[in-house]
C-alpha positions as CSV (number, residue, x, y, z in Angstrom):
1,X,13.9,-10.3,5.8
2,X,11.4,-7.1,5.3
3,X,8.6,-7.7,2.9
4,X,7.7,-4.8,0.7
5,X,3.9,-4.8,-1.7
6,X,4.0,-2.3,-4.3
7,X,0.9,-1.8,-6.9
8,X,0.9,-0.9,-10.8
9,X,3.5,1.7,-10.5
10,X,6.1,-0.8,-10.3
11,X,4.9,-3.3,-13.0
12,X,7.7,-1.4,-15.5
13,X,10.3,-0.9,-12.9
14,X,13.5,-1.4,-12.9
15,X,13.9,-1.8,-9.5
16,X,13.4,-5.3,-9.4
17,X,14.4,-7.1,-12.6
18,X,17.7,-9.0,-11.1
19,X,16.0,-10.1,-7.9
20,X,15.4,-14.3,-8.5
21,X,12.0,-14.3,-9.2
22,X,9.9,-17.5,-6.6
23,X,7.0,-19.3,-6.5
24,X,4.9,-20.0,-3.5
25,X,1.8,-21.9,-3.3
26,X,-0.3,-21.3,-0.2
27,X,-3.5,-22.5,1.2
28,X,-5.2,-19.5,-0.1
29,X,-3.6,-19.7,-3.7
30,X,0.0,-19.0,-5.5
31,X,2.2,-16.4,-5.1
32,X,4.7,-15.0,-7.3
33,X,7.6,-13.2,-5.1
34,X,10.9,-11.4,-6.0
35,X,13.9,-12.6,-3.6
36,X,16.9,-10.1,-2.3
37,X,19.1,-11.3,0.1
38,X,18.0,-8.8,2.4
39,X,14.4,-8.2,1.0
40,X,11.5,-10.2,-0.6
41,X,9.1,-8.2,-3.5
42,X,5.7,-9.2,-3.7
43,X,3.7,-7.6,-6.6
44,X,0.4,-7.3,-5.2
45,X,-2.0,-7.4,-8.5
46,X,-0.3,-10.7,-10.0
47,X,1.1,-12.0,-12.9
48,X,-0.9,-10.8,-15.0
49,X,-2.0,-8.0,-13.3
50,X,-5.4,-8.1,-11.7
51,X,-7.9,-5.4,-10.1
52,X,-8.5,-4.3,-7.1
53,X,-11.8,-6.0,-6.3
54,X,-9.9,-9.3,-7.1
55,X,-6.9,-8.9,-5.7
56,X,-5.6,-12.3,-3.6
57,X,-4.4,-10.6,0.0
58,X,-5.1,-13.4,1.8
59,X,-2.3,-15.5,-0.3
60,X,-0.2,-12.4,-0.5
61,X,0.4,-11.8,2.7
62,X,0.4,-16.0,4.1
63,X,3.3,-16.3,1.9
64,X,4.8,-12.9,3.6
65,X,4.3,-15.3,6.5
66,X,6.0,-17.9,5.1
67,X,8.8,-16.3,3.6
68,X,9.7,-14.9,7.6
69,X,9.2,-11.2,6.7
70,X,9.6,-9.7,10.1
71,X,7.8,-6.3,8.7
72,X,6.1,-5.0,6.2
73,X,6.6,-2.4,3.9
74,X,3.7,-1.3,1.7
75,X,3.6,1.3,-1.1
76,X,-0.3,2.4,-1.7
77,X,-1.9,4.8,-4.6
78,X,-4.3,6.8,-3.5
79,X,-6.4,9.4,-4.3
80,X,-6.4,13.1,-1.8
81,X,-9.5,14.0,-0.2
82,X,-8.0,17.1,1.5
83,X,-7.0,20.4,-1.0
84,X,-3.9,20.4,1.2
85,X,-3.0,16.9,0.5
86,X,-1.1,17.6,-2.7
87,X,-0.5,14.7,-5.4
88,X,3.1,14.4,-5.5
89,X,3.3,14.1,-2.1
90,X,2.7,11.0,0.3
91,X,1.0,10.6,3.8
92,X,2.3,7.1,6.5
93,X,-1.1,6.9,7.9
94,X,-2.3,5.7,11.3
95,X,-5.4,4.2,11.2
96,X,-7.9,3.1,8.4
97,X,-11.5,2.8,7.2
98,X,-12.4,-0.3,5.7
99,X,-16.5,-1.4,6.7
100,X,-17.4,-2.4,3.2
101,X,-15.1,-5.6,3.3
102,X,-13.1,-6.6,6.2
103,X,-11.1,-10.3,4.7
104,X,-9.8,-12.5,7.2
105,X,-7.9,-16.1,7.7
106,X,-10.1,-16.9,10.5
107,X,-13.6,-17.9,8.6
108,X,-13.9,-21.3,10.7
109,X,-13.1,-20.3,13.9
110,X,-13.7,-17.0,16.6
111,X,-11.1,-14.6,16.8
112,X,-10.9,-11.0,17.4
113,X,-8.3,-8.6,17.1
114,X,-8.2,-4.8,17.8
115,X,-6.5,-3.2,14.6
116,X,-3.6,-1.1,15.2
117,X,-1.5,0.1,12.9
118,X,2.3,-0.3,13.5
119,X,3.1,3.2,15.0
120,X,7.7,2.4,15.4
121,X,7.2,1.1,11.8
122,X,5.6,3.7,10.6
123,X,7.6,6.4,12.6
124,X,11.1,4.6,11.1
125,X,10.0,4.6,7.2
126,X,8.3,7.9,7.8
127,X,12.3,9.8,9.0
128,X,13.2,7.6,6.1
129,X,11.5,9.3,4.1
130,X,12.1,12.8,5.2
131,X,16.0,11.9,4.9
132,X,15.3,11.7,1.4
133,X,13.7,15.0,1.6
134,X,10.9,13.4,0.3
135,X,7.0,16.1,0.9
136,X,5.5,13.2,2.9
137,X,3.0,13.8,5.8
138,X,2.9,11.6,9.1
139,X,-0.7,10.9,10.0
140,X,-4.1,10.4,8.7
141,X,-6.3,7.8,8.1
142,X,-6.8,6.0,5.2
143,X,-10.4,4.7,3.9
144,X,-10.4,1.4,1.7
145,X,-13.2,1.7,-1.1
146,X,-13.8,-1.4,-3.0
147,X,-13.3,-0.5,-6.6
148,X,-12.5,-0.7,-9.7
149,X,-14.3,1.9,-10.6
150,X,-12.7,5.7,-8.8
151,X,-15.2,7.4,-6.7
152,X,-17.9,9.6,-7.7
153,X,-18.3,12.6,-6.9
154,X,-21.1,12.4,-3.6
155,X,-19.1,9.5,-2.2
156,X,-15.8,11.4,-2.2
157,X,-17.7,14.5,-0.7
158,X,-19.1,12.0,2.1
159,X,-15.5,10.6,2.6
160,X,-14.0,13.8,3.4
161,X,-15.4,14.2,6.2
162,X,-14.1,11.3,7.6
163,X,-10.7,10.7,5.9
164,X,-8.1,11.6,4.6
165,X,-6.8,10.1,1.6
166,X,-8.2,6.8,-0.4
167,X,-7.3,4.0,-2.4
168,X,-8.5,-0.1,-3.1
169,X,-6.0,-1.6,-1.0
170,X,-4.6,-0.8,1.9
171,X,-6.6,-1.9,4.8
172,X,-6.8,-5.6,3.9
173,X,-3.0,-5.9,4.0
174,X,-2.9,-3.9,7.1
175,X,-5.8,-6.4,8.5
176,X,-4.6,-9.4,7.4
177,X,-0.6,-8.7,8.5
178,X,-2.1,-7.5,12.3
179,X,-3.6,-11.2,11.9
180,X,-0.6,-12.7,10.9
181,X,0.9,-10.8,13.7
182,X,3.7,-8.8,10.9
183,X,4.2,-5.4,11.2
184,X,3.0,-3.3,8.8
185,X,3.3,0.5,7.8
186,X,2.2,2.0,4.1
187,X,3.9,4.7,1.9
188,X,0.7,6.0,0.3
189,X,1.5,8.2,-2.7
190,X,-1.2,10.6,-3.5
191,X,-1.6,10.0,-7.8
192,X,-4.5,12.6,-7.5
193,X,-7.2,14.7,-5.8
194,X,-10.8,12.5,-5.2
195,X,-13.9,13.9,-7.8
196,X,-14.4,16.8,-7.0
197,X,-11.1,17.7,-4.2
198,X,-10.2,20.8,-6.8
199,X,-11.9,22.7,-9.6
200,X,-10.3,21.2,-11.6
201,X,-12.0,18.4,-13.7
202,X,-10.2,14.7,-12.5
203,X,-8.5,13.0,-15.7
204,X,-6.0,9.8,-16.1
205,X,-3.7,11.3,-18.0
206,X,-2.8,13.5,-15.1
207,X,-3.1,10.0,-12.4
208,X,-0.1,8.9,-14.7
209,X,2.3,11.9,-14.6
210,X,1.6,12.0,-11.2
211,X,2.7,8.3,-10.8
212,X,4.9,8.7,-12.9
213,X,7.2,11.0,-11.1
214,X,6.0,9.4,-7.5
215,X,7.2,6.0,-8.1
216,X,10.6,7.6,-8.8
217,X,10.8,8.8,-5.9
218,X,9.4,5.8,-3.8
219,X,12.3,3.1,-5.9
220,X,15.1,5.6,-5.2
221,X,14.1,5.3,-1.4
222,X,13.6,1.6,-1.2
223,X,16.8,1.9,-2.6
224,X,17.7,3.3,0.6
225,X,15.7,1.1,2.7
226,X,17.5,-2.6,1.2
227,X,21.4,-0.6,1.3
228,X,21.1,0.5,5.1
229,X,19.4,-1.3,8.3
230,X,16.5,-2.6,8.1
231,X,13.5,-2.4,10.8
């Protein structure tokens, strides 16, 4: 069983419409998932969708653990911090920065963990993207901000010194998946340049157009993953 986590770009997708819905009660809250014979899809924002800073990441990842997900593939929408990483392309990151918010399952016990992205799963995901001739970069640093607003020009100017892409969800999911000992890899969909990276002003219309185009490519990838050999 492979776990797939997606965001708002999948709210109107037909990809999972025929999958039966199952509701799980976890110790962190209730979660709705869509179950396939070889995979389970979880909408990270829930229904009705919550903004990024309100997502119940602990309930989401615990639900994946309960369902027996052997691996988690996540799709995360991001902004580019580097002019060479263009909107419409993808990154499979190998590290992240999230020093402002660090969720954990260990609120009441002394546990420490050295966070490492799963190298084998990331490589597996990257190879499948290349088979589909997706424009994808292997490796990069993801920086997580709190949201729900996008970052200011000054914030982007600071963040671009240390990272390649910026988003609001992946680091939390990756951290909690590591705590649950579930290998986790992310396909980051670059939907826009960070504020001030490109000369042209950032607009929400531009972001929406790129989201739609990238979602079609990601849907093709997920179909291939489900139909083929799972990791």
